[in-house]
N, C-alpha and C positions, 0 to 999 in steps of 0.2 A: 513640541516633540513628543512622540509616544513614550509611554512608560517602558523602560527596558526590562521590566521584570515579568517573567512568566514561570510557571511550574513545569519542570521537565521530569516526568515520572518514568522510571526505568533508565535513569541517566548513565548507569555504569555498565549496561549491556553493550554489545558491539556497536550497534547503530546509535544508541544514546550517547556513547562516548564520542563518536564522530560529531554528533550534533552539538554537544556541550562545548567541545573545542572550537568548532566553527562559530558558535554563538559568541564566545569570548572574543574571537578575532573580529567579529562584526560590532563589537562594542556593547553587546547585550550581557546582562547579568542574571541568567536564569537561576532559580532556586532548584537545586538538585534533589531528587526524591526517589524513594524506592524502599524495598523491604529490608535490605541488608545495611545496617547502621555503619558497620566497619568499612565496607566498600565505599559508602557515601562519604564517610569522613576522610578517607584517603584521597578520593577524587576531588572533593571540595577543597581540601588543603592544597592540592597540586594546581587547581585552577583559580584559587582565591575567591570561591563562591560560597554562598550559604547552602545548607542542606537540611532536609527534614525527612527522617526515616519514618515510614508508616506502611501498614498493610492496607489492603482493600476490604478487610473482613468486617470492619465496623463502619456502617454507613454514616453515622453521626460524626465520628472522628474524621472521616474523609471529607465530609462537607465542611466541618470547622476549619480544616486546613485549606481546602480549595477556595473558600470564600475570600481569601486574602489575595487572589490573583485574578487578573482579567482574562487569562487564557491558560489552558492546560494542554501541553503536548505530551500525549500518552504513548510511551514506547515500550511498555512491558507486556509481552505476550505470554502464552497464547491469548490472543484478544477474544477468542470465543469464551474465555473465562474472566477476563479482566476488563473488557470494554464497558460492559453494562454498569458495574459498580462506579466506575469513574464518570461515565456519562450521566448517570443519575445524580451524582454529587454536583456536577456542573449545572444540571437543570434545577436543582434545589437552590443554588447559590448565585446563578447568573453568569458564571464563568463560561467562556466559549471552549468547546471541546474539539481537539484535533488528535488524530492518531495516525500510525503508519501501518495499519493492517492491510492485508490483501485478501482477507477471508470473506467470501460471499455472504455467509450467514451473518457476519457482523454488520456488513453494509445494510442488509435487509432488516436486521433488528433495529438499527439506528434510524433507518428510513421510516420505520413504524412509529418512531417518536417525533415525527415532523410536526404534527399539530401542537403537541405539548411544547416543543422547542420554540415554535413561533409565538405561542402564548407567553412564554417566559422571556422572549427576546434573546435566546441562546442559539448560537450556531453550532450545529453538529456536523463536523466534516471529517469523517474517517478517510484513510487512504491518501495522506498528503506526502507520501514518499514515492519511490519508483512505482510501487503499487499505490495509486493509479495515475499520478499526475501526467507522465508523458503520454500514455495510451489514451487517457481521458481527453486530453487536449487534442491529440491526433484524431480521435473519433469525432469530436465536435467540428474540427477543421474540415474533415471529409463530409460531414453532414451539411456544413455550410456550402461546400462546393456542389453537392448534389442533394438539394432539399427533399427530393422525392424518394430518397434511399429507403429500402426496406430490409436490406441485409448488410451486416458489418462483419468483416473478418480482420483480425489483428494477429500479426506474427511477430515473434521475438527471437533474436539471436544474440547471445552473449559472447563477446570475444575477450578472453582473459577473465580474471575475477574468480571468485569462489563463494561458497555459501557460508553464512554465519551460523553459530550454534542456535540462536533463537529461531532463525528461519527453519533450520533442520527440525527442531523440536515441534514447531508449528506444523510442519509437513507431516510429522509422525501422527499428530492429532487427526489428520485427514486421510491417513493411509488405509482407506477401506476399499480401494479399487473403483470408486465412483468419481466422476467428473460432473460437469454441468455446462449446458448451453442455454441461451434464451431462445425460445421458439414461440412465435406468435405472441410475444409480449410476456410469456411466462417462463420462469426458470425451470428447466427440465433436467432431471438427473439422467446421465448417460454413463456407460462404462468408460473408465479412464482410458484415453487414447483411442476412443471409438472411431476417430477419423484422422486421416493423414492427408494433407494437401500441400502443394508447393507455394513458396513465397520467394520473391526476388528482393534481396536486401541490397542490391547493387553489386552482387558478386555472383550472379547467375542463380537460377532456381534451386531452392533447397527444400527437401521435405520437412514438414513440421507437424507435430502431433498435438491434438486437442488437449487442453489443460483447463482446470477450473479457476481461471484468473479472475480477479476482482471486477474487471470490466463487464463480465456477464451480468453483474448487478448494476454497476454505476453508469455504464454507457447508455442504458435505458433512460435513466433520469437526466442525463446530459443531452441526449439526442432524440429520444423517442423512437429510435429504430427498434423494431420488434424482434428481429432475428440476429443474434450475436454469438460469435464464436471466437475464442482466443487459442493460439497455437504457439508451441515452442519448438524452434528448429534445433536447439541443442539436444533434444530428445530424438528428433528426426524419425528414423525408421524403428525406433524402440517402442512404437505403439503396441507391438505384440507383447512386450514385457508388461506394459500397463494393463493389457487385457488379462495377463496372468495374475496381476495384483487384484483384479476384480474377482478372480476365482479364490485366491488364497487370502484375501483381505480379512475375513473373520479370524483367521489364525494369527495374522499380524497384530490384531487388536486384543488378543488374549493378554491377561495381566503379566504372565511370565515373559512372553516374547516382546511385548511392548516395553516392559521395564528394562529388558536387556538392551533393546535398541536405544532407549533414552540414555542409559548409562554409557553406551558407546559414544553417542553424540556428545555428551557432557565431557567425556574424557579426551576425545580425539579431534573434535572440530573446533577450530579457533576463529575462523573467518578469514577474509581476504587479507593479504599482506599489504603494507603501505605501497609497495611497487605495483601490486595488482590494482589497488585503488586508483593510482595515478595513471596507469597505462591502459587499463581495461576500458572497453566501450560496450554499449548495447545498441543494436540496430533494431528499429521497429518498422514494420511494413504494414500498411493498412489499405483496405479496399472496401468500398461500398458499391452497391448496385441497387437498381430499382426494378419494378415489375416489367418495365419495357426493355430491360437489358442494358440500360445506360450504366457506365462505370465511372468512378473517380478513385484515383490511387495516389498515395503519398508515402514518403519515407521520412524517418526521424533518426537522428543519431544523438545519443546522450553519453555523458561520462559513465563510468562503471556504476552498477546499480546502487550499491550502498552509498557511494559518493553522491550520486544523484538524489538519493533519499535525504541525505543530510542537507543538500542545497535546497531542494524543493520544500522540505519541512520547515526550514528556517525562513525561507522566503514567504511561506504562508503565515508563519507567526508574525513576521514583520508587517504584513498586510493587515492582519487582525489588530495588532497593537496600534496601527495607524488609523484605525476606524473603518477598515474594509470588511468587517464581518456582516453577513446577511443572516438574519434569524431563520431557524428551521434547518432541516436536513439539506446539506449542500454537497455537491461534488466540486472538485477543484475547477474544472472547466466551466461548469454552470455558474459558479460564483465569480470567477476571475477572467473567463474568456478562453478561447482556443489558443491565443498567443501567449498565455501565461508561461508555458514551458520555454518559450523563446527568450524569456528574461533570465534564464539560467545559463551561466557561462559554460561554453562547450557544446551547446545544443545546436543542431542544424536540422532544418526541415526542407524537404524537396518535394514539389508537386510533380507527378508523372503524367504523361499524356494518356 
């Protein structure tokens, strides 16, 4: 039997709390970790788990703690600031690194550590939550259906649910009006909402606006498809507002305005309610095409996004604890296959003609 012990950093955040509770239900006993000793103490007491408070400021201290665990599940964002210190500690000590980021820059940074990770026998797998397990698996499934594919488009539609404080704060870090696509194999900056196109999620065509989702990075490593775009139907025709953000983005990033927005988020945003977690769903629509105009399309339905994150993150931890880690930079679908997402309760996939 695999060891039930792993380090869960950022355990008292919204998503970390979901994962910690689910882990206990699965018979696992993670060590809870994070910056706030009092929050950890209260959480650990409630769940009957060990806890270790520490910051990521001292590399030697982080490495000394991480070396006691076979795998780290990192849930403390913004990952643009926190992923590198934790990943470096894992590379120093041999612990496998997982996180729940959706940030393109983080994926690319960790991909740049692939050679070192292979040399040290460490798996670096960012994005083991809703960003990007469902979309990554759907992308590879579509590539398997059309091996000659040169273009990939993924659309998202959230039905029910809400945003967490951590996600909102991460979003503010990126609120500069710029998005990204992958064009001819290269990640290319574009104005946020630069394109609107329809997707059919099984409820008729709906407009969706381009967003800088993690698959712009990861789907390239999973499929080799050189042209990738991701779209969100919840924004739909709000693309013109995103274009406005491109104009006023510098103002939003000033210290005064940015600080006010972050204070608002910390005070007013709590995350989805339990009812929203239980009843919400996310619909994913994907399409690939090749140079000859051949198409393959498929749809996916998952539980609410944060619920899905808890389920996929824990499923990934269990695979790693069972010996399923592959050294080097990995994506979920590349390591575990396109059908990995179908192992998650409540997920349905449908191929379209």
